Rosetta silent file (secondary structure, phi, psi, omega in degrees, C-alpha in Angstrom):
SEQUENCE: MTGRCDVCSRGPQYGHNVSHSNRKTNRRFLVNVQHRRVVMDGRVRNLYICTRCLRNMVKVPKAR
SCORE:     score description
SCORE:     0.000 S_00000001
   1 L     0.000  130.774 -172.112  128.949   85.837   85.287 S_00000001
   2 L   -74.329  -38.820 -174.449  132.059   83.698   85.875 S_00000001
   3 L    77.648   13.391  178.602  131.027   82.094   89.198 S_00000001
   4 L  -139.398  143.903  178.731  134.700   82.112   90.301 S_00000001
   5 L   -81.494  136.546 -179.344  136.514   84.765   92.423 S_00000001
   6 L   -77.418  -24.101 -174.531  139.352   86.436   90.641 S_00000001
   7 L   -91.148  -46.012 -178.368  141.271   86.930   93.913 S_00000001
   8 L  -107.994   -3.124  176.374  141.048   83.580   95.711 S_00000001
   9 L    67.889   21.188  175.381  139.876   81.314   92.869 S_00000001
  10 L   -68.739  138.628 -177.397  136.910   79.940   94.876 S_00000001
  11 L  -130.094 -172.357  179.345  134.400   78.291   92.591 S_00000001
  12 L   -68.489  141.013  175.644  131.103   76.306   93.070 S_00000001
  13 E  -109.202  167.065 -168.145  131.012   73.365   95.374 S_00000001
  14 E  -121.887  148.170  179.524  128.777   70.273   94.878 S_00000001
  15 E  -166.255 -159.617 -174.273  126.461   68.373   97.257 S_00000001
  16 E  -125.453  135.788  162.087  123.001   66.852   97.591 S_00000001
  17 E   -81.609  135.729 -179.511  119.549   68.147   98.246 S_00000001
  18 E  -119.076  116.839 -179.481  118.123   65.628  100.767 S_00000001
  19 L   -82.575  173.372  177.040  114.406   65.232  100.912 S_00000001
  20 L   -55.128  -35.092 -178.527  112.275   64.076  103.813 S_00000001
  21 L   -85.331    5.382  176.249  112.236   60.537  102.290 S_00000001
  22 L    70.483   24.846  172.019  116.064   60.745  102.189 S_00000001
  23 L   -81.248  143.744 -178.852  116.336   60.790   98.379 S_00000001
  24 E  -116.180  124.722  177.030  119.337   62.663   97.256 S_00000001
  25 E  -126.060  151.661 -173.022  119.612   64.852   94.097 S_00000001
  26 E   -63.517  141.408  174.783  122.496   66.818   92.954 S_00000001
  27 E  -151.686  162.695 -179.129  122.844   70.501   93.703 S_00000001
  28 E  -108.285  135.333  165.871  125.460   73.387   93.451 S_00000001
  29 E  -102.117  105.481 -176.113  126.530   75.756   96.235 S_00000001
  30 L   -82.800  150.103  176.578  127.364   78.813   94.359 S_00000001
  31 L   -83.430  131.241 -177.641  129.905   81.452   95.509 S_00000001
  32 L   -69.545   91.256 -174.410  128.473   84.949   96.177 S_00000001
  33 E  -101.256  130.955  175.069  130.513   86.782   93.411 S_00000001
  34 E  -120.490  148.034  179.046  130.190   90.545   92.914 S_00000001
  35 E   -85.623  115.092 -179.092  131.458   92.742   90.020 S_00000001
  36 E  -137.069  148.228  170.602  133.615   95.478   91.492 S_00000001
  37 E   -90.474  115.781 -165.909  136.073   98.091   90.363 S_00000001
  38 E  -129.318  138.436  174.091  139.016   97.718   92.709 S_00000001
  39 E   -89.223  115.156  176.764  142.412   99.476   92.857 S_00000001
  40 E  -123.998  125.989  178.796  145.142   96.745   92.964 S_00000001
  41 L    62.072   30.523  179.356  148.842   97.450   92.623 S_00000001
  42 L    81.755    2.121 -179.836  148.065  101.078   91.727 S_00000001
  43 E  -118.724  145.694  178.615  145.813  100.151   88.870 S_00000001
  44 E   -84.067  123.910  179.871  142.027  100.146   88.516 S_00000001
  45 E  -125.117  147.536  168.073  140.718   96.703   87.655 S_00000001
  46 E   -95.825  122.741 -176.801  137.319   95.200   87.084 S_00000001
  47 E  -129.628  149.240  161.156  137.060   92.010   89.102 S_00000001
  48 E   -88.786  115.348 -170.748  134.663   89.328   89.978 S_00000001
  49 E  -133.389  138.963  176.887  135.417   89.135   93.650 S_00000001
  50 E   -73.729  158.332 -174.299  133.614   87.092   96.317 S_00000001
  51 H   -70.982  -22.223  178.793  132.093   88.708   99.367 S_00000001
  52 H   -71.193  -38.282  178.237  134.446   87.005  101.726 S_00000001
  53 H   -75.824  -27.545  177.801  137.430   88.681   99.925 S_00000001
  54 H   -68.880  -38.065  177.323  135.561   91.997   99.830 S_00000001
  55 H   -66.466  -39.898  173.368  135.168   91.783  103.630 S_00000001
  56 H   -70.622  -22.858 -179.371  138.790   91.116  104.072 S_00000001
  57 L  -105.870   39.281  179.999  139.875   93.882  101.750 S_00000001
  58 L   -59.688  -31.934 -175.121  138.036   96.726  103.556 S_00000001
  59 L   -84.069   -2.960  171.124  141.245   98.771  103.618 S_00000001
  60 L   -74.278  123.468  179.664  141.552   98.564   99.790 S_00000001
  61 L   -66.115  142.768  172.162  140.059  101.814   98.287 S_00000001
  62 E   -81.035  132.850  177.433  137.114  101.433   95.969 S_00000001
  63 L   -67.342  143.549  175.915  137.825  102.825   92.442 S_00000001
  64 L  -108.760    0.000    0.000  135.590  105.700   91.283 S_00000001
């Protein structure tokens, strides 16, 4: 899995886990990326697409 959206190029973001004692350890916020067959520009393509883009592309028909 690529971990990056092929439509909007969103990738993982970085931050900290903060414990009760306020110690900070590194962590990653991963993008929710799904593998979908989508019709784009009249062609069927296999894409890794984030769920935010899927929600915005409701009008794009799903390839069969």
